[in-house]
C-alpha positions in Angstrom: 16.6 29.5 75.8 17.9 30.7 72.7 15.8 31.5 69.9 15.6 28.6 66.8 17.5 29.0 64.3 16.3 31.2 60.9 14.9 29.5 58.2 16.1 30.7 54.9 14.2 30.0 51.7 15.7 30.3 48.5 13.8 31.8 45.5 15.7 31.0 42.5 13.1 32.2 39.1 10.5 34.6 41.3 6.8 34.0 42.8 3.4 35.7 42.5 4.0 38.5 45.4 1.2 37.5 47.6 2.1 33.7 48.3 5.9 35.5 48.7 4.4 37.8 51.3 3.0 34.9 53.1 6.3 32.8 52.7 8.1 36.0 54.4 5.8 35.9 57.8 7.0 32.3 57.6 11.0 32.3 56.7 13.7 34.5 55.2 13.2 34.7 51.8 16.3 35.2 49.4 15.8 35.8 45.6 18.8 34.5 43.6 19.3 32.5 40.7 21.8 30.2 40.1 23.6 33.5 37.8 23.7 35.8 40.8 27.4 35.9 42.0 26.1 35.5 45.5 24.3 32.2 44.9 26.0 29.8 46.1 26.8 31.4 49.4 22.6 31.2 49.7 22.5 27.6 48.4 24.4 26.5 51.3 22.4 28.1 54.2 19.1 27.4 52.8 16.9 24.7 54.4 14.3 25.4 51.7 14.6 26.0 47.6 11.6 27.1 45.5 12.3 26.6 41.9 10.3 26.8 38.7 11.3 25.9 35.0 14.9 26.9 34.6 16.9 25.7 37.6 18.1 22.5 37.1 18.0 20.6 40.6 20.8 17.9 40.1 23.6 16.4 42.3 25.5 19.3 41.2 23.5 21.8 43.0 22.6 19.4 45.4 26.1 18.8 46.8 26.4 22.5 47.7 23.4 22.9 49.3 23.8 20.4 52.5 21.1 22.3 54.7 18.4 21.8 52.4 15.2 19.9 53.6 12.7 20.6 50.9 12.5 21.9 47.2 9.5 23.3 45.4 8.5 23.3 42.2 5.9 25.6 41.2 4.6 23.9 38.4 3.4 20.5 37.2 6.5 18.9 35.3 9.4 18.1 37.6 11.7 17.2 34.8 14.0 20.0 36.3 14.1 17.9 39.3 16.4 15.0 40.2 13.4 13.6 42.6 15.7 10.3 43.4 18.6 12.6 43.9 16.8 14.6 46.4 15.1 11.2 48.1 18.8 9.9 48.7 20.1 12.9 50.9 16.2 13.1 52.4 15.0 15.7 50.4 11.3 16.2 50.0 10.2 17.6 47.0 6.8 19.2 46.6 4.9 20.9 43.3 1.4 21.9 42.3 0.1 19.2 39.8 -3.3 20.9 39.7 -2.3 24.7 39.8 -2.9 25.4 36.1 -5.1 22.6 34.4 -7.9 25.3 34.0 -5.2 27.6 31.9 -3.6 25.1 29.6 -6.8 23.4 29.0 -8.4 27.2 27.8 -5.4 27.6 25.7 -5.4 24.4 23.9 -9.0 24.9 22.9 -8.2 28.3 21.5 -5.2 27.1 19.2 -7.3 24.4 18.3 -10.2 27.0 16.9 -7.7 29.5 15.8 -6.2 26.8 13.5 -9.5 25.0 12.2 -11.6 28.4 12.0 -9.9 30.9 10.2 -9.6 34.1 11.3 -9.1 37.1 8.5 -8.7 40.1 10.8 -9.0 43.2 9.6 -8.1 46.4 11.7 -6.2 49.8 10.5 -8.5 50.1 7.6 -11.3 47.8 6.1 -11.0 45.8 3.5 -12.3 46.9 0.2 -16.0 45.8 -1.2 -14.2 43.1 -3.5 -11.6 41.5 -1.0 -14.4 41.3 1.4 -16.7 39.6 -0.5 -13.5 37.3 -1.6 -12.6 36.1 1.7 -16.1 35.6 3.0 -16.7 33.2 -0.4 -13.4 31.4 0.0 -12.5 31.3 3.9 -13.9 28.2 5.3 -13.2 26.5 8.7 -14.6 22.9 10.2 -16.9 22.8 12.9 -15.4 20.5 16.2 -18.7 18.7 16.7 -17.8 16.9 13.4 -13.9 16.4 14.3 -12.2 13.5 16.4 -10.0 14.7 19.2 -7.3 12.5 20.1 -5.0 12.7 23.5 -1.8 11.6 24.1 -1.9 11.6 27.9 -4.9 11.8 30.2 -3.5 13.8 33.1 -4.9 16.5 34.5 -4.7 18.7 31.2 -5.3 16.1 29.6 -8.8 15.2 30.8 -9.2 19.0 31.2 -9.2 19.4 27.3 -10.9 16.3 26.6 -14.2 17.5 29.3 -14.4 20.6 27.0 -14.3 18.8 23.8 -17.0 16.3 24.4 -19.5 18.3 26.7 -19.0 21.7 25.3 -17.9 21.3 21.4 -19.6 17.8 21.0 -16.0 15.9 19.7 -15.6 12.4 19.6 -12.7 11.9 21.9 -10.1 9.4 22.0 -6.7 9.0 24.3 -4.1 6.6 25.6 -2.3 6.9 28.3 -0.3 4.4 30.0 -2.5 4.0 33.2 -6.1 3.0 33.1 -8.1 6.2 33.8 -11.2 5.5 32.6 -12.8 6.0 36.2 -11.4 9.4 36.1 -13.4 10.9 33.1 -16.7 12.9 33.6 -17.2 13.0 29.5 -17.2 10.2 26.8 -14.1 9.0 25.4 -12.3 5.9 24.2 -9.0 4.4 25.4 -7.0 3.3 22.2 -4.2 2.0 21.1 -1.4 4.7 19.7 -1.3 3.9 16.1 -5.4 4.1 16.0 -4.8 7.5 18.0 -2.5 9.0 15.5 -4.8 7.2 12.2 -8.1 8.7 13.7 -7.4 12.2 15.3 -8.7 15.1 13.4 -7.0 17.1 16.3 -4.2 15.3 18.5 -3.5 17.5 21.4 0.2 16.3 23.5 -0.5 16.0 27.0 2.6 13.6 28.7 5.2 14.4 30.8 9.3 13.9 29.9 9.5 10.6 31.1 12.7 8.9 30.1 12.0 7.8 26.5 9.6 10.0 26.0 12.3 12.2 23.8 10.3 12.5 20.3 8.0 10.5 21.0 6.2 11.9 17.7 8.6 11.5 15.2 8.1 11.1 11.8 7.1 7.8 11.5 4.4 8.9 13.9 3.3 11.7 11.7 3.0 9.2 8.8 -0.2 7.4 10.7 -1.9 11.0 10.4 -4.3 12.4 7.9 -3.0 15.2 5.7 -6.0 17.0 7.3 -5.0 16.7 10.7 -3.6 18.9 13.1 -1.2 18.8 15.9 -1.1 21.0 19.3 1.9 20.6 21.8 1.2 22.2 25.0 3.4 19.3 27.3 7.0 19.8 26.4 8.9 20.4 23.9 11.4 17.8 23.8 8.2 14.8 23.4 8.2 16.2 20.0 10.4 15.6 16.6 10.2 19.9 15.2 12.2 19.3 12.3 9.7 15.9 11.3 6.5 18.0 11.8 8.5 20.9 9.3 8.5 18.4 7.1 5.0 16.8 7.3 3.5 20.4 7.1 5.9 21.7 4.1 4.9 18.1 2.2 1.2 18.6 3.1 0.9 15.4 4.7 -0.2 17.8 7.8 -2.7 20.9 7.7 -1.6 22.3 10.5 0.2 22.8 14.2 0.2 25.0 17.0 3.4 24.6 19.7 3.8 26.3 23.3 6.6 24.5 24.5 10.1 24.1 22.5 13.9 22.4 22.8 15.6 24.2 23.4 14.0 27.0 25.1 13.6 29.1 23.9 13.9 28.0 20.3 17.4 28.8 18.0 16.9 31.4 15.2 17.0 28.4 12.9 13.9 26.6 14.0 12.5 24.5 11.7 9.0 25.2 11.7 9.3 29.1 11.7 7.6 31.2 8.3 4.6 28.6 7.9 1.4 30.1 7.4 -0.7 27.2 8.8 1.8 27.1 12.4 1.4 28.8 15.5 4.1 29.2 18.0 4.1 30.8 21.4 6.3 31.3 24.0 5.2 28.9 27.1 2.0 31.2 27.4 -0.7 28.5 27.8 -0.1 28.5 31.9 0.2 32.0 32.1 -3.1 33.6 33.5 -3.3 35.7 36.8 -4.5 32.9 38.3 -2.7 30.0 37.9 0.7 31.7 38.3 -0.6 32.6 41.8 -1.8 28.9 42.0 1.7 27.9 41.4 3.2 30.0 43.2 1.4 28.5 46.7 3.8 25.9 46.4 5.6 27.9 49.8 2.6 26.4 51.6 3.6 22.9 51.1 7.0 24.2 51.2 6.8 25.3 55.0 4.7 22.4 55.6 7.5 19.8 54.9 10.4 22.8 57.1 7.9 22.4 60.1 7.7 18.5 60.2 4.7 17.7 58.6 3.6 15.9 55.5 3.0 18.4 52.4 -0.2 17.9 50.4 1.3 17.2 47.1 4.8 15.6 47.1 6.2 14.4 44.1 5.2 11.2 43.0 
């Protein structure tokens, strides 16, 4: 009896070593990004495709992948994958929706604390007594238990942030979501309409996906509703926030601060409008980058193999 044909899985953006080694025991793994000279040839032979954030899985790519059976996204969002185009071709899409929930939740609270509790570090030398006293006498922060957290998008990460804020810090939590998620909450929180969310939040944290219509979901009109003492956090997708409008609001003291981990485009261009602000934190898409979360995301390979072996995956794309 002839041997079964070799399964090939093309990995375009790397993977954590342990899941990748496991995958090598199940299939032949080829690592090559779209810019690789041999990418087209590898894609034409691949039964599985493993991507992360920047590989665009669209009609143009799929037309060059006649043997493809499954696309695995090591991450939460699926904006870079045309799921409908995959389904038209009978290609399954799998992902890791709960892989980085804890990591991103931690990061959001870190953002919040840095903006609300100013830190005046000294490292290379101490402050002289006069400056030490001046800082102590003038720097003031706000306590989280006195503030209202507004969450736009109460998915897995939104719920994690809300849980920590309410149960850990005693914050009042408001949220807005397209779905009725109240039964999934294990902490006190109130569903409100978007204008109420923007008006009442001392901290507005964005946790929405990049669905059609969500581009610039938070723009000039929404920012104008917010308190001048409020801060805004975005660890979801850069496209949902109008960065120029946010810069204007901060410059005109209509908002007290902001923190962004995601950008549109990504990385941001040199003329990004939020550079140079003392009350803005900018990080290069780091919220999910813990050792554990990255390994969790890489274990999408399990579902890739499930599909290749004809079984139902644990996390198919919705």
